[in-house]
C-alpha positions as a Python dict, from the first residue, in 0.01 Angstrom:
ca = {
    (1, 'M'): (0, 0, 0),
    (2, 'F'): (-100, -103, -352),
    (3, 'P'): (-428, 24, -498),
    (4, 'Q'): (-689, -237, -576),
    (5, 'G'): (-682, -370, -929),
    (6, 'R'): (-335, -249, -1016),
    (7, 'H'): (-152, -567, -927),
    (8, 'P'): (-326, -894, -1005),
    (9, 'T'): (-305, -1151, -730),
    (10, 'P'): (-243, -1514, -820),
    (11, 'H'): (-524, -1759, -762),
    (12, 'Q'): (-491, -1941, -432),
    (13, 'A'): (-699, -2176, -230),
    (14, 'P'): (-901, -2019, 51),
    (15, 'G'): (-744, -2041, 391),
    (16, 'Q'): (-388, -2065, 263),
    (17, 'P'): (-159, -1772, 339),
    (18, 'F'): (-42, -1577, 36),
    (19, 'K'): (330, -1630, -24),
    (20, 'F'): (554, -1406, -230),
    (21, 'T'): (874, -1521, -380),
    (22, 'I'): (1171, -1286, -384),
    (23, 'P'): (1160, -1228, -763),
    (24, 'E'): (785, -1155, -749),
    (25, 'S'): (839, -910, -464),
    (26, 'L'): (1121, -739, -650),
    (27, 'D'): (907, -716, -964),
    (28, 'R'): (622, -558, -769),
    (29, 'I'): (861, -311, -603),
    (30, 'K'): (1008, -228, -943),
    (31, 'E'): (661, -172, -1092),
    (32, 'E'): (560, 46, -799),
    (33, 'F'): (882, 248, -828),
    (34, 'Q'): (831, 300, -1201),
    (35, 'F'): (472, 406, -1140),
    (36, 'L'): (585, 657, -875),
    (37, 'Q'): (858, 786, -1106),
    (38, 'A'): (603, 844, -1382),
    (39, 'Q'): (375, 1028, -1138),
    (40, 'Y'): (668, 1237, -1014),
    (41, 'H'): (767, 1325, -1369),
    (42, 'S'): (415, 1430, -1469),
    (43, 'L'): (373, 1635, -1150),
    (44, 'K'): (712, 1797, -1204),
    (45, 'L'): (613, 1897, -1559),
    (46, 'E'): (285, 2038, -1432),
    (47, 'C'): (466, 2239, -1163),
    (48, 'E'): (707, 2379, -1421),
    (49, 'K'): (415, 2473, -1645),
    (50, 'L'): (237, 2646, -1357),
    (51, 'A'): (556, 2828, -1259),
    (52, 'S'): (599, 2961, -1612),
    (53, 'E'): (232, 3067, -1620),
    (54, 'K'): (280, 3243, -1286),
    (55, 'T'): (583, 3429, -1422),
    (56, 'E'): (387, 3530, -1731),
    (57, 'M'): (94, 3652, -1521),
    (58, 'Q'): (328, 3856, -1301),
    (59, 'R'): (485, 4009, -1611),
    (60, 'H'): (140, 4105, -1744),
    (61, 'Y'): (44, 4247, -1404),
    (62, 'V'): (353, 4469, -1398),
    (63, 'M'): (289, 4580, -1755),
    (64, 'Y'): (-74, 4673, -1682),
    (65, 'Y'): (26, 4844, -1357),
    (66, 'E'): (284, 5057, -1540),
    (67, 'M'): (32, 5142, -1812),
    (68, 'S'): (-237, 5243, -1562),
    (69, 'Y'): (14, 5446, -1359),
    (70, 'G'): (130, 5628, -1673),
    (71, 'L'): (-230, 5690, -1777),
    (72, 'N'): (-312, 5826, -1432),
    (73, 'I'): (-14, 6065, -1447),
    (74, 'E'): (-115, 6179, -1796),
    (75, 'M'): (-474, 6240, -1684),
    (76, 'H'): (-352, 6454, -1392),
    (77, 'K'): (-135, 6655, -1634),
    (78, 'Q'): (-432, 6708, -1866),
    (79, 'V'): (-658, 6816, -1579),
    (80, 'S'): (-395, 7059, -1455),
    (81, 'L'): (-349, 7196, -1806),
    (82, 'A'): (-726, 7235, -1848),
    (83, 'H'): (-751, 7424, -1517),
    (84, 'T'): (-465, 7654, -1620),
    (85, 'R'): (-617, 7721, -1961),
    (86, 'S'): (-962, 7787, -1819),
    (87, 'Y'): (-809, 8028, -1566),
    (88, 'Y'): (-627, 8216, -1845),
    (89, 'F'): (-939, 8216, -2059),
    (90, 'L'): (-1151, 8360, -1776),
    (91, 'F'): (-880, 8613, -1691),
    (92, 'C'): (-841, 8729, -2053),
    (93, 'S'): (-1214, 8734, -2121),
    (94, 'G'): (-1259, 8947, -1810),
    (95, 'L'): (-1015, 9207, -1945),
    (96, 'T'): (-1171, 9235, -2290),
    (97, 'S'): (-1540, 9204, -2212),
    (98, 'P'): (-1746, 9521, -2239),
    (99, 'R'): (-1827, 9673, -1904),
    (100, 'P'): (-2150, 9841, -1822),
    (101, 'A'): (-2118, 10220, -1826),
    (102, 'S'): (-2114, 10381, -1487),
    (103, 'P'): (-2240, 10736, -1425),
    (104, 'L'): (-1892, 10846, -1326),
    (105, 'S'): (-1740, 10744, -1657),
    (106, 'A'): (-1993, 10941, -1866),
    (107, 'P'): (-1854, 11234, -2067),
    (108, 'L'): (-1875, 11570, -1900),
    (109, 'P'): (-2121, 11826, -2049),
    (110, 'D'): (-1969, 12137, -2214),
}
């Protein structure tokens, strides 16, 4: 139950069973409980830190997602606008460009 080296054992003669007194047992239980409480506290702090980091990462993810979605919408608007303008440009340039003369449109001789 106890890790090696954490609790020193009293010196005893070989072959004799190790005997604990009630106060020694209570002290060891108290030490073990305090050690476990300290571990629990440090793990609890680490979990809280990780939870706050997770929340922050989720907030950044949502922010970047919204930015990329807005950028995507804006790019589609710009592409649509460019197509519309190029269509109008081609349509208007087709109306004003000089046409080759056809034999039917030549002036009639007098």
